[in-house]
C-alpha positions as CSV (number, residue, x, y, z in Angstrom):
1,M,0.0,0.0,0.0
2,K,2.8,2.4,0.9
3,M,4.6,1.6,-2.4
4,K,1.4,2.5,-4.3
5,I,1.1,5.9,-2.4
6,I,4.7,6.7,-3.1
7,L,4.3,5.8,-6.7
8,I,1.2,7.9,-7.1
9,V,2.9,10.9,-5.4
10,F,5.9,10.4,-7.6
11,L,3.8,10.4,-10.8
12,I,1.9,13.5,-9.8
13,T,5.1,15.3,-9.0
14,A,6.7,14.2,-12.2
15,N,3.7,15.4,-14.2
16,I,3.7,18.8,-12.5
17,V,7.5,19.2,-13.1
18,N,7.1,18.2,-16.7
19,S,4.2,20.6,-17.3
20,Q,6.2,23.4,-15.8
21,N,9.3,22.6,-17.9
22,K,7.3,22.4,-21.2
23,K,7.9,25.2,-23.6
24,I,5.5,26.7,-26.1
25,K,7.2,27.9,-29.3
26,G,6.0,29.9,-32.2
27,I,6.4,32.7,-34.7
28,I,4.2,35.8,-35.2
29,K,3.5,37.0,-38.8
30,D,1.7,39.7,-40.6
31,S,-1.6,38.4,-42.2
32,E,-1.0,40.3,-45.4
33,T,2.7,39.9,-46.1
34,L,3.3,36.8,-43.9
35,Q,6.5,38.5,-42.8
36,P,7.6,38.0,-39.1
37,I,6.6,40.8,-36.7
38,E,9.3,41.9,-34.3
39,F,9.0,42.8,-30.6
40,V,5.3,41.9,-30.2
41,S,4.2,42.1,-26.5
42,I,2.8,38.8,-25.2
43,Y,0.6,38.9,-22.1
44,I,-0.3,35.8,-20.1
45,E,-3.3,35.2,-17.8
46,S,-1.9,33.2,-14.9
47,E,-3.5,32.5,-11.6
48,S,-0.2,31.3,-10.1
49,N,1.6,34.6,-10.8
50,K,-0.3,37.8,-10.7
51,N,2.9,39.8,-11.1
52,A,4.1,38.3,-14.3
53,T,4.5,40.8,-17.1
54,G,4.4,38.3,-20.0
55,S,6.9,38.0,-22.8
56,I,8.0,39.5,-26.1
57,S,8.9,38.2,-29.6
58,N,12.5,38.7,-30.9
59,E,13.5,40.5,-34.0
60,N,12.5,37.5,-36.1
61,G,9.0,37.3,-34.6
62,E,9.9,34.1,-32.6
63,F,8.8,33.5,-29.1
64,F,8.6,30.8,-26.4
65,L,6.6,30.5,-23.2
66,S,6.5,28.4,-20.1
67,Y,3.5,26.0,-20.2
68,N,1.8,27.5,-17.1
69,Y,-0.9,29.8,-18.5
70,K,-4.6,30.2,-19.2
71,K,-4.9,32.6,-22.2
72,V,-2.2,34.4,-24.2
73,T,-2.7,37.9,-25.7
74,F,-0.5,39.2,-28.5
75,S,-0.4,43.0,-28.7
76,H,1.4,45.4,-31.1
77,L,0.9,49.1,-31.9
78,N,0.3,48.4,-35.6
79,Y,-1.8,45.2,-35.3
80,E,-5.1,44.1,-33.9
81,T,-4.8,42.5,-30.5
82,L,-5.3,38.7,-30.5
83,T,-6.2,36.5,-27.5
84,T,-5.9,32.8,-28.0
85,N,-4.9,29.4,-26.5
86,L,-1.7,27.9,-27.7
87,T,-0.8,24.2,-28.3
88,E,2.3,22.2,-27.5
89,K,3.0,22.1,-31.2
90,F,4.8,24.9,-33.0
91,N,2.4,27.9,-33.2
92,E,2.0,30.2,-36.1
93,I,0.3,33.4,-34.9
94,I,-1.2,35.6,-37.6
95,L,-1.9,39.3,-36.7
96,K,-4.0,41.6,-38.8
97,P,-2.9,45.2,-39.4
98,K,-5.1,47.6,-37.4
99,N,-8.1,49.2,-39.2
100,L,-8.6,52.5,-37.4
101,I,-12.1,53.9,-37.4
102,L,-10.8,57.2,-36.1
103,D,-7.5,58.9,-36.7
104,E,-7.9,62.6,-36.2
105,I,-5.7,65.5,-35.0
106,V,-6.6,66.7,-31.5
107,I,-7.8,70.3,-31.4
108,S,-6.8,71.8,-28.1
109,T,-6.0,75.1,-26.4
110,I,-2.7,73.6,-25.3
111,T,0.0,72.9,-27.9
112,S,1.1,69.3,-28.6
113,R,4.6,70.3,-27.3
114,D,3.2,71.6,-24.0
115,Y,0.8,68.7,-23.6
116,L,3.7,66.2,-24.0
117,K,5.8,68.2,-21.5
118,K,3.1,67.8,-18.9
119,I,2.8,64.0,-19.6
120,V,6.6,63.5,-19.4
121,S,6.8,65.6,-16.2
122,D,4.1,63.4,-14.5
123,A,5.6,60.2,-15.8
124,N,8.9,60.9,-14.1
125,R,7.2,60.2,-10.8
126,K,5.4,57.0,-11.9
127,I,7.5,54.6,-9.7
128,E,5.4,55.0,-6.5
129,K,6.7,52.0,-4.5
130,N,10.0,50.3,-3.8
131,T,9.8,47.6,-6.4
132,L,11.9,44.6,-7.5
133,F,12.0,44.2,-11.3
134,K,13.0,40.7,-12.2
135,S,14.6,40.8,-15.7
136,Y,16.5,39.1,-18.4
137,C,19.2,41.4,-19.9
138,R,21.3,41.1,-23.0
139,E,24.3,43.1,-24.2
140,I,25.8,42.8,-27.7
141,V,28.8,44.3,-29.5
142,R,29.3,44.1,-33.2
143,I,32.3,45.5,-35.1
144,N,32.1,46.1,-38.8
145,G,28.8,44.1,-38.9
146,E,30.2,41.0,-37.1
147,Y,29.5,39.9,-33.5
148,T,32.5,40.2,-31.2
149,K,30.9,40.2,-27.7
150,F,27.7,38.8,-26.3
151,S,26.6,38.7,-22.7
152,D,23.3,38.0,-21.0
153,A,22.0,37.5,-17.4
154,L,19.2,37.3,-15.0
155,V,19.3,40.7,-13.3
156,D,17.3,41.8,-10.2
157,Y,16.7,45.6,-10.1
158,Y,15.8,46.8,-6.6
159,V,14.3,50.2,-7.6
160,K,13.6,53.0,-5.1
161,K,10.4,54.9,-5.6
162,G,10.9,57.8,-7.9
163,N,12.6,57.7,-11.3
164,G,14.2,54.3,-11.3
165,K,17.6,54.5,-9.5
166,S,18.6,50.9,-8.9
167,I,20.6,48.6,-6.7
168,I,21.4,45.5,-8.8
169,L,21.9,41.9,-7.9
170,L,23.4,40.0,-10.9
171,K,22.2,36.4,-10.7
172,E,23.2,33.9,-13.4
173,H,25.2,35.2,-16.3
174,R,27.2,34.4,-19.4
175,A,29.8,36.3,-21.5
176,F,31.4,35.4,-24.8
177,N,33.9,37.1,-27.1
178,I,35.7,36.6,-30.3
179,L,38.2,39.0,-32.0
180,K,38.9,38.9,-35.7
181,F,41.5,41.7,-35.9
182,D,45.3,41.7,-35.9
183,D,47.2,41.7,-32.7
184,K,47.8,45.5,-33.0
185,D,44.1,46.2,-32.8
186,D,43.1,43.5,-30.3
187,S,44.6,45.2,-27.2
188,D,42.5,48.3,-27.7
189,I,39.3,46.7,-29.1
190,S,39.1,44.1,-26.4
191,E,38.6,46.8,-23.8
192,I,35.6,48.2,-25.6
193,N,32.4,46.8,-24.1
194,S,28.8,48.1,-24.1
195,V,28.5,51.9,-24.0
196,F,25.4,51.5,-21.9
197,K,25.4,51.2,-18.1
198,L,23.6,48.2,-16.7
199,K,22.5,50.1,-13.6
200,D,20.7,52.7,-15.7
201,Y,18.6,50.3,-17.9
202,V,15.5,50.8,-15.7
203,K,16.2,54.4,-14.9
204,S,16.8,55.3,-18.6
205,A,13.4,54.0,-19.5
206,Y,11.5,55.9,-16.7
207,N,13.3,59.3,-16.6
208,F,12.4,60.2,-20.2
209,G,15.5,62.3,-20.5
210,S,15.7,61.8,-24.3
211,L,12.1,63.1,-24.7
212,E,12.9,66.1,-22.5
213,S,15.8,67.0,-24.7
214,I,13.7,66.8,-27.8
215,L,11.0,69.0,-26.2
216,K,13.6,71.7,-25.5
217,N,14.8,71.7,-29.1
218,E,13.0,74.1,-31.4
219,D,14.0,72.1,-34.5
220,Y,11.1,69.7,-33.7
221,K,7.4,69.9,-34.0
222,F,4.8,67.5,-32.7
223,E,1.5,66.2,-34.1
224,R,-1.1,64.9,-31.6
225,K,-3.7,62.5,-32.8
226,L,-6.5,60.5,-31.2
227,K,-6.7,57.0,-32.7
228,K,-9.7,54.6,-32.2
229,E,-9.6,51.0,-33.1
230,S,-12.4,48.9,-34.5
231,N,-12.8,47.2,-31.0
232,G,-13.5,50.7,-29.5
233,K,-10.1,51.0,-27.8
234,E,-8.6,54.5,-27.9
235,F,-5.1,55.8,-27.6
236,E,-3.3,59.1,-28.2
237,F,-0.3,59.1,-30.6
238,I,2.2,62.0,-30.6
239,K,4.5,62.0,-33.6
240,I,7.9,63.6,-33.3
241,I,8.8,65.4,-36.5
242,P,12.3,66.9,-37.1
243,N,12.9,70.0,-39.1
244,I,14.0,68.8,-42.5
245,K,16.2,71.8,-43.1
246,S,18.1,71.5,-39.8
247,K,21.9,70.8,-39.9
248,Q,21.7,68.9,-36.6
249,L,21.6,65.1,-36.2
250,L,17.9,64.9,-35.3
251,N,15.5,62.0,-34.5
252,N,12.1,60.7,-35.6
253,G,9.8,59.1,-33.1
254,Y,6.5,58.7,-31.4
255,V,4.9,58.5,-28.0
256,V,1.8,56.4,-27.3
257,I,-0.4,57.6,-24.4
258,E,-3.4,56.0,-22.7
259,P,-6.1,58.9,-22.7
260,K,-7.7,58.2,-19.3
261,T,-4.7,57.6,-17.1
262,K,-2.3,59.7,-19.2
263,N,0.3,56.9,-18.9
264,I,3.0,56.6,-21.6
265,L,2.5,53.1,-22.9
266,E,5.3,53.2,-25.4
267,Y,7.9,55.6,-26.8
268,K,10.4,55.1,-29.6
269,I,13.1,57.6,-30.7
270,Y,15.5,56.9,-33.6
271,T,17.8,58.8,-35.8
272,S,16.2,60.5,-38.8
273,E,17.4,59.0,-42.0
274,D,17.3,62.4,-43.6
275,H,19.6,63.8,-41.0
276,R,22.3,61.1,-40.8
277,V,24.4,63.2,-43.2
278,N,24.8,65.7,-40.3
279,A,26.7,63.2,-38.1
280,K,30.1,64.8,-37.2
281,L,33.4,63.3,-35.9
282,I,34.0,64.7,-32.4
283,N,36.9,64.3,-29.9
284,V,36.1,62.2,-26.8
285,I,39.0,61.8,-24.4
286,I,41.5,59.6,-26.3
287,A,39.3,58.8,-29.3
288,K,37.3,60.4,-32.1
289,V,33.7,59.3,-32.4
290,K,30.9,59.8,-34.9
291,V,27.4,58.7,-33.8
292,K,25.7,57.4,-37.0
293,N,22.5,56.0,-35.7
294,S,20.7,55.5,-32.4
295,L,17.5,54.0,-31.0
296,K,15.7,54.3,-27.7
297,W,12.6,52.2,-27.3
298,S,10.5,51.5,-24.1
299,K,7.2,49.7,-23.5
300,F,5.1,49.9,-20.3
301,K,1.9,48.2,-19.0
302,L,-0.5,49.0,-16.3
303,I,-0.8,45.9,-14.0
304,D,-3.2,46.1,-11.1
305,D,-3.0,49.9,-11.2
306,Q,0.8,49.9,-11.2
307,Y,2.8,51.4,-14.0
308,I,5.4,48.7,-15.0
309,L,8.2,48.8,-17.5
310,T,8.1,45.6,-19.6
311,Y,10.8,46.2,-22.2
312,N,13.6,48.6,-22.8
313,K,16.0,48.7,-25.8
314,R,19.0,50.9,-26.4
315,Q,21.1,50.8,-29.5
316,V,23.8,53.0,-31.0
317,E,26.0,52.7,-34.2
318,M,29.2,54.7,-34.2
319,F,32.5,55.1,-35.9
320,I,35.5,55.1,-33.5
321,E,38.9,56.2,-34.4
322,M,41.6,55.6,-31.8
323,G,45.2,56.4,-32.8
324,K,46.4,54.4,-35.8
325,K,45.1,51.1,-34.4
326,V,41.4,51.4,-34.2
327,N,39.4,52.6,-37.2
328,H,36.1,50.6,-37.1
329,D,32.3,50.8,-37.1
330,F,30.8,49.7,-33.8
331,N,27.2,48.7,-33.0
332,F,26.3,48.5,-29.3
333,S,22.9,47.2,-28.2
334,S,21.2,46.3,-24.9
335,D,17.8,44.7,-24.2
336,L,16.0,44.5,-20.9
337,F,12.9,42.3,-20.6
338,V,11.0,42.4,-17.3
339,Y,9.4,39.1,-16.6
340,G,8.1,39.7,-13.1
341,F,8.0,42.2,-10.3
342,K,7.4,42.5,-6.5
343,N,6.3,45.6,-4.5
344,N,7.2,47.0,-1.1
345,I,10.5,45.2,-1.0
346,K,13.5,45.9,1.2
347,I,16.3,47.3,-0.9
348,P,19.8,45.8,-0.4
349,R,22.6,48.1,0.8
350,K,25.1,46.8,-1.8
351,G,24.8,45.4,-5.2
352,Y,26.7,44.7,-8.5
353,K,29.1,47.6,-9.1
354,K,30.5,46.8,-12.6
355,R,29.4,48.7,-15.6
356,T,28.3,45.8,-17.9
357,I,27.2,42.2,-17.7
358,Y,30.3,41.2,-19.8
359,H,32.5,42.3,-16.9
360,A,30.9,39.6,-14.7
361,G,32.0,36.8,-16.9
362,T,30.3,33.4,-17.0
363,N,28.6,31.7,-14.0
364,Y,25.3,29.9,-14.1
365,K,23.7,26.7,-12.9
366,E,20.8,26.4,-15.3
367,E,20.0,27.4,-18.9
368,F,18.4,30.7,-17.7
369,W,18.1,32.1,-21.2
370,K,15.5,29.4,-22.0
371,K,13.4,30.2,-18.9
372,Y,11.2,33.0,-17.7
373,N,9.6,33.6,-21.1
374,A,12.7,35.6,-22.2
375,F,12.7,36.3,-25.9
376,P,14.7,33.7,-27.7
377,L,18.1,34.0,-29.3
378,T,18.2,34.5,-33.1
379,K,20.0,32.0,-35.3
380,S,22.9,34.3,-35.8
381,Q,23.3,34.9,-32.1
382,K,23.3,31.1,-31.5
383,N,25.9,30.6,-34.2
384,F,28.2,33.2,-32.6
385,I,27.9,31.7,-29.1
386,S,28.7,28.2,-30.5
387,T,32.0,29.5,-31.9
388,A,32.9,32.2,-29.3
389,K,35.1,31.9,-26.2
390,E,33.6,32.1,-22.7
391,K,34.9,34.8,-20.5
């Protein structure tokens, strides 16, 4: 009898573990072009974890999820929201481009610039509680179009209420590198890691400094529209428009605002293609640098009345000239995906002090990059890791 009970308990436990370890894979495509859709937000209804933020597709539209869910919702600014159940087989998700029934310029006594200033000013104080953001972070360096460094990690951000200043605990992490230059270059290039600071990934999303700089620049104008979808959902869309005649290196972009709460749901700022010719080589300490292209992209969600960052991306392409040894095009990118959060937490006194994930090297016990619904590696990233050297 005891053996039967033990066997039943074992089988139940095994089934629970197996169900938790199962992964749902798929790809998200445009219904008209059948092309993959990058960075689609994926929200999960889960009774077991009310503080889960969901997931996101990668740049090839690919995604994977843990098996523990009820319903899955796919959301993107340019596509109709889809809620569905997934299967254990490979899932092909087809999203339809949005058919707006209203897309009109807002007539107001306040200018679009001043309206956005007020929204940004209020948004700077959106972190109202001491919060732990549980995240998967990724840092990538490419030189002349080829991967040279890749690092990723599970990072806990203990954020003080306010604008996102963080104490970091770096949990499991990996770092890889490969150099394809001659020995004269290697000593200088090997010291060039991500230009972004790990401790600022959350802060840079919430403090809206880039938007504030644009709002102060008279070479921009702003167009405010109210958009209404066929399902009745409304949102405000503020387009950032650079002066085509300006000799500055200016940006295009947009800000998406929820009309009732005045929350910024998404903002994206990227270098204007028409203004890239204005990029200039400038002296920076021991090097000369020309910023050729940049991207700042953040997504937020209101979860149980709390304003939560779900995704933050930073990318910059630049030419670096350093003496006679370094004369290359660099591409630096960082991605932060928040997969869960906890409120009213005690913030540690000390945390990870180094600038990047790469500095921490490699130390992990499980394949963390395959868990927590983190967006999957692309084929080119996997190929690089398979041939690169662990730090």
